[in-house]
C-alpha positions in Angstrom: 122.5 156.9 108.3 125.9 155.7 109.6 126.3 154.7 113.2 129.7 154.5 115.2 129.9 152.0 117.9 133.0 151.6 120.2 134.5 148.0 120.3 134.2 148.1 124.1 130.4 148.3 123.7 130.2 145.7 121.0 129.9 142.0 120.8 131.3 140.0 117.9 129.6 137.2 115.8 131.5 134.1 114.6 133.0 136.1 111.7 134.4 138.7 114.1 132.0 141.5 113.0 130.8 143.9 115.7 127.1 143.3 116.6 125.3 146.0 118.6 123.5 145.2 121.8 120.0 146.5 122.5 121.4 149.2 124.9 123.6 150.5 122.0 120.5 151.4 120.1 119.4 153.8 122.8 122.7 155.7 122.3 122.0 155.9 118.6 118.6 157.3 119.0 119.8 159.9 121.5 122.6 160.9 119.2 120.3 161.0 116.3 117.8 163.3 118.2 120.5 165.7 119.2 121.9 165.9 115.6 118.4 166.4 114.1 117.8 169.1 116.6 121.0 170.9 115.7 120.4 170.7 112.0 116.8 171.8 112.2 113.7 170.8 110.3 115.3 171.9 107.0 117.2 168.7 106.6 116.0 166.8 103.5 117.6 163.4 104.3 119.2 161.3 107.1 122.4 162.8 108.5 125.6 160.9 109.3 126.6 160.6 113.0 129.9 159.6 114.3 130.5 158.3 117.9 133.8 158.4 119.7 136.0 155.3 119.6 136.1 151.9 117.9 135.8 150.7 114.3 133.4 152.2 111.7 130.6 150.0 110.1 129.5 151.5 106.8 126.0 151.6 105.5 125.8 149.2 102.6 128.7 147.2 104.0 128.1 143.4 103.5 129.0 143.0 107.1 126.5 145.5 108.4 123.3 144.4 110.0 120.8 145.4 107.3 123.0 145.3 104.2 121.1 148.5 103.2 122.0 150.6 100.0 124.1 153.7 100.5 122.1 156.7 101.7 121.7 159.7 99.5 124.5 162.2 99.7 124.2 165.0 102.3 126.5 167.8 103.3 127.8 168.1 106.8 130.2 170.5 108.4 133.1 170.0 110.6 135.5 172.9 111.4 134.2 174.6 108.3 135.1 171.7 106.0 132.2 170.2 104.0 132.1 166.5 103.9 129.9 164.6 101.5 128.6 161.0 101.5 130.0 159.0 98.6 128.8 156.0 96.5 130.5 152.8 95.6 130.6 149.1 96.7 132.9 146.2 96.8 132.2 143.1 94.6 133.2 140.6 97.4 132.8 140.7 101.1 136.3 139.3 101.6 139.5 139.3 99.4 142.1 136.7 100.1 145.7 136.4 99.0 149.3 135.8 100.1 151.5 138.2 101.8 154.0 139.5 99.3 151.8 138.6 96.3 149.5 140.8 94.1 145.9 140.8 95.0 143.0 142.1 92.8 140.3 144.3 94.6 137.2 144.7 92.5 134.6 147.4 93.1 131.6 149.2 91.2 130.1 152.5 91.0 132.7 154.4 92.9 132.5 158.2 92.9 135.5 160.1 91.3 136.2 161.8 94.7 136.2 158.5 96.6 139.2 156.8 98.2 140.1 153.3 99.2 141.3 152.8 102.8 143.6 149.9 103.4 144.3 148.8 107.0 143.9 151.1 110.0 141.5 148.7 111.8 141.4 147.4 115.3 141.1 143.6 115.4 138.1 142.4 117.2 139.6 139.0 118.0 142.7 140.3 119.7 142.0 143.9 120.5 145.3 144.9 118.9 145.6 147.6 116.3 146.9 146.9 112.9 149.1 149.7 111.8 147.7 152.1 109.3 148.7 151.1 105.8 147.5 153.5 103.0 144.8 155.5 101.2 144.5 154.9 97.5 142.6 156.8 94.8 139.9 154.8 93.1 136.9 155.5 90.9 134.3 154.0 88.6 133.7 150.3 88.1 136.7 148.1 87.8 139.5 146.8 90.0 142.9 147.7 91.6 145.6 145.2 91.8 147.5 145.7 95.0 151.1 144.5 95.2 151.2 143.6 98.8 155.1 143.5 98.8 155.2 147.2 97.7 152.2 148.6 99.6 153.3 151.5 101.9 156.8 151.8 100.3 158.1 154.4 97.9 157.7 151.7 95.1 154.0 151.1 95.5 152.1 150.2 92.4 148.8 151.9 93.3 147.8 155.6 93.3 148.8 156.1 96.9 148.1 159.3 98.4 151.5 159.1 100.0 153.2 159.5 96.6 154.1 163.1 95.7 152.5 162.9 92.2 149.1 161.8 93.3 146.7 164.6 94.2 144.5 163.7 97.2 142.1 165.8 99.4 142.6 164.2 102.8 141.7 165.3 106.3 142.6 163.5 109.6 141.0 164.4 112.9 141.5 163.3 116.4 138.7 162.1 118.6 138.1 165.6 119.8 137.5 166.7 116.2 140.7 168.6 115.8 142.5 168.5 112.4 145.9 166.8 113.0 146.9 166.3 109.2 145.8 167.1 105.8 148.0 164.6 104.0 149.8 161.4 104.7 153.2 162.9 105.1 151.9 165.1 108.0 150.3 162.2 109.8 152.5 160.6 112.5 153.4 157.1 111.6 151.6 157.9 108.3 151.7 154.6 106.5 152.2 150.9 107.3 155.7 151.3 106.1 156.4 153.7 108.9 154.4 151.7 111.5 155.0 148.1 110.5 158.2 146.3 111.4 158.4 144.6 108.0 156.2 144.3 104.8 152.6 143.4 105.2 152.3 140.4 107.5 149.8 137.6 107.1 146.8 139.3 108.8 143.3 140.8 108.2 143.2 144.4 107.0 140.1 146.6 106.6 139.1 147.8 103.2 136.8 150.8 102.9 135.4 153.1 100.3 135.4 156.5 101.8 135.4 160.3 101.1 138.9 161.1 102.4 138.0 162.3 106.0 139.3 160.1 108.8 139.2 159.9 112.6 142.5 158.9 114.3 141.6 157.1 117.6 143.7 157.2 120.7 144.2 153.4 120.2 145.9 154.0 116.8 142.9 152.8 114.8 142.1 155.0 111.8 138.3 155.2 111.0 136.8 156.7 107.9 134.4 159.5 108.6 132.0 158.3 105.7 131.9 154.7 104.4 129.9 153.6 101.4 131.1 150.0 101.6 133.6 147.9 103.7 135.3 144.6 103.0 138.3 142.6 104.3 141.7 141.7 102.9 142.9 138.6 104.4 146.5 137.7 103.7 147.8 134.2 104.2 151.4 133.2 105.2 153.6 132.3 102.1 154.3 128.6 101.4 157.4 126.9 100.0 157.7 123.6 98.2 160.9 121.7 99.0 161.0 119.8 95.7 162.2 120.8 92.2 160.5 119.6 89.1 163.0 118.7 86.4 162.5 117.4 82.7 164.2 117.8 79.4 162.7 119.4 76.2 163.8 119.9 72.7 165.4 123.0 71.4 163.1 125.9 70.4 163.5 125.1 66.7 161.7 121.9 67.2 159.0 123.1 69.6 158.2 126.2 67.4 158.6 124.4 64.1 161.5 126.5 63.3 159.3 129.6 62.5 160.3 131.7 65.5 156.9 131.4 67.2 156.1 131.6 70.9 156.2 128.5 73.2 153.9 127.5 75.9 154.6 125.6 79.1 152.4 122.9 77.6 154.4 122.7 74.4 157.6 122.3 76.5 156.0 119.3 78.3 154.6 117.7 75.1 157.9 118.0 73.3 160.0 116.8 76.3 160.7 113.8 78.5 160.5 113.4 82.2 164.2 112.6 82.8 167.1 114.3 84.4 169.7 113.5 81.7 169.5 116.2 79.1 171.0 115.7 75.6 173.7 118.1 74.6 172.0 121.0 72.7 168.6 120.3 74.2 167.2 122.2 77.1 166.6 121.4 80.8 163.4 122.7 82.4 163.5 123.4 86.2 160.3 124.1 88.1 160.1 126.0 91.5 157.2 126.6 93.7 156.9 129.3 96.3 154.4 132.0 97.2 155.3 135.4 98.6 157.9 136.2 95.9 155.5 137.3 93.2 155.1 140.8 94.2 158.8 141.5 94.1 159.1 139.6 90.8 156.3 141.6 89.3 158.1 144.8 90.3 161.3 143.8 88.7 159.5 142.6 85.6 157.7 145.9 85.1 160.8 147.9 85.8 163.1 145.8 83.4 160.7 145.3 80.5 157.4 146.8 81.3 155.9 143.3 81.6 153.3 142.3 84.0 153.2 138.8 85.4 150.2 136.6 84.7 149.6 132.9 85.1 150.5 130.8 82.0 152.7 133.4 80.4 156.4 133.8 79.6 158.4 136.8 80.9 162.0 138.0 80.5 164.5 136.1 82.7 166.1 139.3 83.8 163.2 139.9 86.2 164.3 136.8 88.0 168.0 137.8 87.9 167.1 141.2 89.5 165.1 139.4 92.2 168.1 137.3 93.0 170.4 140.2 93.1 168.2 142.2 95.4 168.5 141.9 99.2 165.4 139.8 99.2 166.5 136.6 100.7 165.8 134.5 97.5 168.6 132.5 96.0 168.9 130.1 93.0 172.1 128.3 92.0 172.8 125.8 89.3 176.4 124.6 89.5 178.6 121.7 88.1 179.5 119.1 90.8 182.1 117.1 88.9 184.7 119.4 87.4 188.0 117.9 86.4 191.2 118.5 88.3 192.3 122.1 88.0 189.1 122.9 86.1 186.6 125.6 87.0 183.1 124.4 87.8 180.6 125.6 85.2 177.7 127.7 86.7 174.6 129.2 85.4 175.2 132.9 84.8 171.6 134.2 84.8 172.4 137.9 85.0 174.4 137.8 81.7 172.4 135.1 79.9 170.9 135.8 76.4 167.1 135.6 76.2 167.6 132.9 73.4 169.3 130.8 76.0 167.1 131.1 79.1 163.4 131.5 79.3 161.2 132.1 82.3 157.6 130.7 82.4 154.8 131.1 84.9 152.6 128.2 85.8 149.2 127.8 84.2 146.4 129.3 86.3 144.4 126.1 86.3 147.2 124.1 87.9 146.8 126.1 91.1 144.3 125.9 93.8 144.0 129.5 94.6 141.3 132.1 95.2 140.1 134.2 92.2 141.3 137.3 94.0 144.9 136.1 94.1 146.7 136.8 90.8 150.1 135.2 91.6 151.0 132.0 89.8 152.9 130.2 92.6 155.2 128.2 90.4 157.8 129.2 87.8 159.9 127.3 85.4 163.4 128.1 84.2 164.2 126.7 80.7 168.0 126.5 80.1 169.7 125.8 76.9 172.8 123.4 77.0 174.2 124.3 73.6 177.8 125.8 73.3 177.9 129.6 73.9 174.9 129.3 76.2 174.2 130.7 79.7 176.9 128.9 81.6 180.3 130.2 82.6 181.8 127.3 80.7 180.0 125.2 78.1 178.6 122.0 79.5 180.0 118.8 78.1 178.6 115.4 78.0 179.3 113.7 81.3 178.9 117.0 83.4 176.7 116.8 86.3 174.9 119.7 87.9 173.3 120.5 91.3 170.3 122.9 91.5 169.3 124.7 94.8 166.5 127.2 95.2 166.3 128.7 98.8 164.7 131.3 101.0 167.2 132.7 103.4 166.4 133.0 107.1 168.0 133.2 110.5 166.1 132.0 113.5 165.4 134.9 115.9 165.6 137.6 113.2 163.0 139.3 111.1 163.1 141.5 108.1 162.6 145.2 108.7 162.5 148.3 106.5 165.4 150.7 106.8 164.5 153.7 109.1 164.0 157.1 107.5 161.4 159.8 106.9 158.3 159.1 104.7 157.7 155.8 102.9 160.8 153.6 102.9 162.5 152.0 100.0 160.9 148.7 99.3 164.2 146.9 98.8 166.5 148.4 101.4 166.1 146.3 104.5 167.2 147.3 107.9 170.6 146.0 108.8 172.1 144.9 112.0 175.8 144.5 113.0 176.5 141.3 111.2 174.3 142.2 108.2 172.2 139.0 108.5 169.0 140.8 107.8 170.3 141.9 104.4 169.7 138.2 103.3 166.5 137.7 105.3 163.4 136.6 103.4 160.7 139.2 104.2 158.0 136.8 105.2 159.9 134.5 107.4 158.8 134.7 111.0 161.3 134.9 113.8 161.1 131.1 114.4 161.8 130.3 110.7 165.3 129.5 109.3 166.6 128.7 105.9 164.6 126.4 103.5 165.6 125.0 100.3 164.6 122.7 97.4 167.2 120.8 95.5 167.5 118.7 92.3 170.2 117.5 89.9 170.7 116.9 86.2 173.4 115.8 83.8 174.4 116.3 80.2 174.9 113.5 77.7 176.1 113.1 74.2 173.7 113.5 71.2 174.0 110.3 69.2 172.5 107.5 67.1 174.0 104.2 67.8 173.3 101.7 65.0 172.8 98.1 66.0 174.7 96.7 63.0 177.5 98.4 61.1 180.9 97.5 59.8 184.3 99.0 60.9 184.1 101.1 57.7 180.7 102.6 58.9 178.5 100.6 56.4 175.0 99.8 57.7 173.9 96.2 57.6 170.2 95.5 56.8 168.8 91.9 56.9 167.0 90.9 53.8 164.0 89.4 55.6 162.9 92.6 57.4 164.8 95.6 55.9 164.8 97.6 59.2 167.6 99.9 60.3 167.5 100.1 64.1 169.5 101.3 67.1 169.6 103.4 70.2 169.6 107.2 70.6 169.7 110.1 73.1 167.5 112.3 70.8 164.0 113.2 71.9 161.1 111.6 70.0 159.9 115.0 68.8 163.0 115.6 66.7 162.2 115.7 63.0 164.5 113.0 61.5 164.0 111.2 58.2 166.0 109.0 55.9 166.4 108.5 52.2 167.5 105.2 50.8 168.5 104.9 47.2 169.6 101.7 45.3 170.3 100.9 41.7 169.0 97.8 40.1 170.0 97.2 36.5 170.3 100.9 36.0 166.8 101.7 37.4 167.1 103.6 40.7 164.7 102.8 43.6 164.1 105.5 46.3 162.5 105.1 49.8 161.9 108.0 52.2 161.0 107.1 55.8 160.7 108.9 59.1 162.7 107.7 62.1 160.5 106.4 64.8 162.0 107.2 68.3 160.6 105.8 71.5 162.2 104.9 74.9 165.6 105.7 73.7 165.4 103.4 70.6 164.9 104.3 67.0 164.0 102.4 63.7 163.5 103.2 60.1 162.2 101.2 57.2 164.9 100.9 54.5 162.6 99.6 51.8 165.1 96.7 51.2 163.0 93.8 52.4 163.5 90.6 50.3 166.3 92.2 48.3 169.1 89.9 47.3 171.9 89.7 49.9 174.9 91.6 48.8 172.9 94.4 47.4 174.3 97.9 48.2 172.3 101.2 48.7 173.0 104.8 49.8 171.6 106.0 53.1 171.2 109.7 53.9 169.8 111.0 57.2 168.2 114.5 57.4 167.0 116.7 60.2 164.3 118.8 58.5 166.2 119.6 55.3 169.7 119.5 56.9 171.9 116.5 56.0 173.1 114.8 59.1 174.7 111.5 58.0 175.5 109.7 54.7 176.8 106.1 54.4 176.4 102.8 52.5 173.9 100.1 53.3 174.7 96.4 52.6 171.9 93.8 52.5 173.0 90.6 54.3 171.4 87.3 55.4 172.4 87.7 59.1 173.4 91.0 60.4 175.0 89.4 63.5 177.2 87.3 61.2 177.4 89.1 57.8 180.8 87.8 56.8 181.7 84.2 57.5 184.7 82.2 56.2 184.5 78.5 55.7 187.0 75.8 54.5 185.9 74.3 51.3 185.6 70.7 50.3 188.9 70.9 48.4 190.8 71.2 51.6 193.3 68.4 52.2 192.3 65.8 54.7 194.9 63.1 54.2 198.5 63.7 53.4 201.6 61.4 53.3 205.1 62.9 53.3 208.7 61.7 53.8 210.2 62.7 57.0 211.9 66.1 56.6 209.9 67.0 53.5 207.7 70.2 53.3 203.9 70.2 53.7 203.6 71.8 50.3 200.8 69.4 49.3 198.7 70.4 52.3 196.2 73.0 51.2 193.1 74.7 52.5 190.4 76.4 50.4 188.9 79.4 52.3 185.6 80.8 51.1 183.6 83.8 52.2 179.9 82.6 52.5 178.7 86.1 53.8 178.3 89.4 52.0 181.2 91.4 53.2 185.0 91.2 52.8 186.5 89.9 56.0 189.7 88.8 57.6 190.1 85.9 60.0 192.8 83.7 61.5 193.6 80.4 59.8 195.4 77.8 62.0 197.1 74.5 61.6 197.8 72.2 64.5 199.6 68.9 64.0 199.9 66.3 66.7 198.5 68.5 69.5 201.0 71.1 69.1 204.1 69.4 67.5 203.7 71.6 64.6 201.7 74.8 64.8 201.0 77.5 62.1 198.7 80.6 62.3 198.1 83.3 59.7 195.4 85.8 58.9 193.5 85.4 55.7 191.4 88.1 53.9 188.7 86.8 51.6 186.1 88.7 49.4 182.7 87.3 48.9 182.8 85.0 45.8 186.6 84.9 45.6 188.0 81.9 47.5 191.6 81.8 48.6 193.7 78.6 48.5 196.2 78.5 51.4 199.2 76.2 51.3 201.9 75.2 53.8 205.1 74.6 51.8 207.2 76.6 54.2 206.6 74.0 56.9 208.8 70.8 57.0 207.5 67.5 58.5 210.2 67.0 61.1 208.5 64.2 62.9 209.3 60.6 63.4 207.8 58.2 60.9 204.1 57.5 61.8 200.6 58.9 61.6 199.7 62.2 63.2 196.2 64.0 63.4 196.0 67.6 62.3 193.2 70.3 62.5 192.7 73.2 60.2 190.4 75.9 61.7 189.0 79.3 60.8 186.1 81.4 62.0 184.8 78.7 64.3 185.0 75.9 61.6 187.3 72.9 62.0 188.5 70.4 59.4 190.4 67.3 60.7 192.9 65.2 58.8 195.7 62.6 59.0 199.4 63.3 58.3 201.5 60.2 57.5 205.2 60.6 57.9 207.4 58.0 56.2 211.1 57.3 56.8 213.6 58.6 54.1 214.9 55.3 52.4 218.2 56.9 51.7 218.9 57.3 55.4 220.1 54.6 57.7 219.8 55.3 61.4 223.0 54.3 63.4 220.9 53.1 66.3 218.9 50.6 64.2 219.6 46.9 65.1 222.1 45.1 62.8 223.5 48.3 61.4 227.0 47.3 62.4 227.0 43.9 61.0 225.7 45.2 57.7 228.6 47.6 57.6 231.3 47.7 54.8 233.5 50.3 53.5 231.0 51.2 51.0 228.2 51.0 53.6 230.3 53.0 56.0 230.8 55.6 53.3 227.0 55.6 52.8 226.5 55.8 56.5 228.7 58.8 56.7 226.8 60.4 53.8 223.6 59.6 55.7 224.8 61.1 58.9 225.8 64.2 57.0 222.3 64.3 55.3 220.7 63.6 58.7 222.6 66.5 60.1 221.4 68.7 57.3 217.9 67.6 57.8 217.9 68.4 61.5 219.3 71.8 60.8 216.5 72.3 58.3 214.0 71.1 60.8 215.4 73.5 63.5 215.1 76.4 61.1 211.5 75.4 60.4 210.7 75.1 64.1 212.3 78.4 64.8 210.4 80.0 62.0 207.2 78.6 63.0 207.6 79.7 66.7 208.5 83.2 65.8 205.9 83.7 63.1 208.0 83.5 60.0 206.3 84.0 56.8 202.9 83.5 58.3 203.0 86.7 60.2 203.9 88.8 57.2 202.8 86.8 54.1 200.2 88.4 51.7 199.5 91.8 50.8 196.3 91.8 52.8 197.8 91.0 56.0 198.7 93.7 58.6 202.4 94.2 59.4 203.7 93.4 62.9 203.0 96.2 65.4 200.2 97.8 63.5 198.1 99.7 66.2 194.5 98.6 66.9 191.7 100.9 66.0 190.4 102.7 69.1 186.7 103.2 69.0 184.6 105.2 71.5 181.9 102.5 71.9 181.5 98.7 72.4 181.8 96.6 69.2 180.0 93.6 70.3 181.6 90.1 70.3 183.4 90.2 66.9 187.2 90.8 66.7 188.4 93.9 64.9 191.1 93.4 62.2 191.5 96.0 59.5 188.2 96.1 57.4 186.4 93.3 59.2 182.8 93.7 60.3 181.7 95.3 63.6 178.5 94.6 65.5 177.4 98.0 66.8 178.8 101.4 65.7 178.1 104.9 67.0 177.3 108.1 65.0 177.6 111.4 66.8 175.2 113.9 65.2 176.8 117.0 64.1 180.3 115.5 63.8 180.0 113.5 60.6 179.5 116.1 57.9 
């Protein structure tokens, strides 16, 4: 038997459930006696009685006093309409969720003729009436997932009796027993869409399994005439996380082994790094967290591709694009912040992006602290490819920086509202005001809420391998005592890179295949050349999978920091005697290359702290010494001893130059020169003065030649001509000077640009 008690005659327990006082029982017994008298002794089971006013408490409802099972069905008559008791029960006494998100309602043993009433209750804590929401067809044992963003609208996902294609047998009476409507469209303020100012608000709503006959109270509450079970739907206020998670991951060929398989969010993490600098061609992953958007997102996902959203799954990104385009107050923008002058800033074009370039993932269910009746994930991840031809309006380039903003729009003092009209309104056509602010209002912001946003940033950098030791010609240097090729890289550790090293020893090739080990931005690979004779050469090939990425020569050296060193040999002159004005043709320097690479360095001669200076560049191959002479320089110094220094590549050899007077020349300023004079002597003196003048002229030419470079600047086929431009390289080359084919310490290889 079902008893109806008015809220004015009820007390409430701590859970807000009406609890009858003792005096109420008297009313029940009186009503029961009257009803039994009316029906007569022929009744075979307890009848159902309905008292005017208040909420209904169904037999078998977990909140009812006895928790009894549903009574056997019995027919009653009202205005000639037969009403029958129905079977069915809820699995849970309370279902919780978030306003705007899907919620699953589970039930069992529901009759085929039963209906699910949602809302229509009068709250016992405030006394206010929650507007009537909907009546839904349900049956059997199972569940109904209610999209709370769509409930009561023309886009509702359940079998609403308000939909023209759903056949329902409904009856609404007033408190006097008069029929006022036989379907939802005839009922004034029929659904919550017509009675609520906006989509379902965070509130408690009644759930009841009923037979389709209802009493509409003067207060506005709607009571089911027969109830087999009651429960509550409690909707929480949506939450918003003001931070954005950002990390990088490899391209899909790496994470799916190039077989076109599906990826999981866990695989993206396992194959990525927690950094905001994404390597060109890799993907950036952006994670956003907010509740209250999942009902709308689910609607667009089903409409676009027929997909349903579930935790831990991937859906088509066009669902998110549709949500952003709808007047739902949700915005997401990814835009370049450092465009060049007169350049357009690159921006993510989600609506026109290819599914191969953008993916949308929903958070794993176990990562959320949510009730089991709430099916919404709470967090979504947008995976964006940075390759050329991708989802940006302009291809991102290394050095580009991007700002990310995810926001819920709101204006303090305003609230979202459905557009006015007859019947259930369109779910995504909000009411507008003069300045159209509501068209951008987030539906679940309260009037005191304003705009909220979450921000992050990321940058794009070049994909590269930078070898620690390489020559200007690109040859790799490997030290004989460890045989390791090493350097730095922007490539993610999961990238499948391997190297093949081949060398020929007396006609017998030796082959080594090794994987590149990448960690913390560094890489290394074993060349297999440990303890090999310095000067040995081998071929190096770098592969990504089976695709050739790089090919170059390896040279084994003693010291990779100084693989080519020039030294002055023991044959270098250290003592030299010349007559004043004669050339230094007998001064020679033997230059040897004691390294393993052909190199070019500057050889200098300094006599008497700058009195005579000569500089030239010398190119020397390993095992092929060069002998340098200085016959083009004259010893235009006063007789005496002068120190000199020969230097090359940091080595110095010191020597002594002795300049003697020319015996055929008499100086006019020497003491006694006039007393010794004679006609012959005068003639000799005249000849001497002429010779001296010639010698001075010769000396001047030598000085001029030395100061302006002369032969030393252009001599030798290996020497660069004046004005030859320096080689411009896009990376630091260490501490060694660059001349032609000399060795460099540090060289960069940009993947994808070599072959």
